C-alpha positions as CSV (number, residue, x, y, z in Angstrom):
1,A,35.2,2.6,-47.8
2,G,31.9,2.3,-46.0
3,N,29.5,-1.1,-44.9
4,A,27.6,-1.7,-48.0
5,E,25.1,-3.2,-45.6
6,L,24.5,-0.1,-43.7
7,D,20.7,0.9,-43.6
8,S,20.2,3.7,-41.3
9,D,16.6,3.5,-41.4
10,S,15.6,-0.4,-41.2
11,D,13.5,-0.8,-44.5
12,Q,15.5,-3.4,-45.5
13,L,17.5,-0.9,-48.4
14,T,20.8,-0.2,-48.1
15,D,21.6,3.1,-47.6
16,A,23.7,3.2,-50.7
17,R,20.8,1.5,-53.3
18,E,18.7,4.3,-51.8
19,H,20.9,7.2,-52.4
20,Y,22.4,6.3,-55.4
21,L,19.3,4.0,-57.4
22,Y,16.5,5.1,-56.0
23,H,17.1,8.5,-55.1
24,S,15.3,8.1,-51.6
25,S,16.2,9.1,-48.1
26,P,18.9,6.4,-46.3
27,T,17.2,7.9,-42.9
28,N,13.6,7.9,-43.7
29,S,12.1,4.7,-44.4
30,D,9.0,6.2,-45.7
31,T,10.6,9.1,-47.8
32,D,7.3,10.5,-49.9
33,G,5.4,10.0,-46.6
34,D,2.5,8.2,-48.3
35,M,2.4,5.5,-45.7
36,L,4.4,2.7,-47.4
37,S,7.8,2.4,-46.6
38,D,10.3,2.5,-49.4
39,Y,11.1,-1.3,-49.9
40,E,7.6,-1.8,-50.0
41,E,7.1,0.6,-52.8
42,V,10.6,-0.2,-54.6
43,I,10.3,-4.1,-54.2
44,N,6.5,-5.2,-54.0
45,R,4.8,-2.2,-55.8
46,N,7.5,-1.2,-58.5
47,T,6.7,2.3,-57.7
48,D,8.7,5.4,-56.8
49,P,9.2,5.9,-53.5
50,C,10.1,9.8,-53.9
51,N,6.3,10.0,-55.6
52,S,3.5,9.9,-53.0
53,D,0.7,9.7,-55.4
54,T,1.8,6.0,-55.8
55,G,0.5,4.6,-53.0
56,M,-2.6,6.5,-51.6
57,P,-6.0,4.8,-51.4
58,V,-8.4,6.7,-53.4
59,A,-11.4,5.8,-51.1
60,V,-11.5,4.3,-47.4
61,I,-14.4,2.8,-46.3
62,S,-15.1,1.9,-42.7
63,F,-18.2,-0.7,-41.6
64,P,-18.6,0.2,-37.9
65,T,-20.7,-2.7,-37.5
66,N,-18.0,-5.3,-37.8
67,N,-14.9,-3.6,-37.3
68,F,-13.8,-4.1,-40.8
69,T,-12.4,-1.6,-43.2
70,W,-12.3,-1.9,-47.4
71,V,-9.6,0.3,-49.0
72,W,-9.9,0.4,-52.8
73,M,-6.3,1.2,-54.3
74,P,-6.3,2.0,-58.4
């Protein structure tokens, strides 16, 4: 038996869920390295935390005059 609530990478997904359900890394909060946490992908976006093409912006446009950044994500 172990701690069912253990979350080694503090991404709000238990290690057991990451290992057995999502197949993501329980020790890396961003398994696929796309700058979205595994939690963000699984819970908020319904995307695969092991597939990096699900969350990368297609275009980033910066407006230096007003420090505004616009990100378009399909």
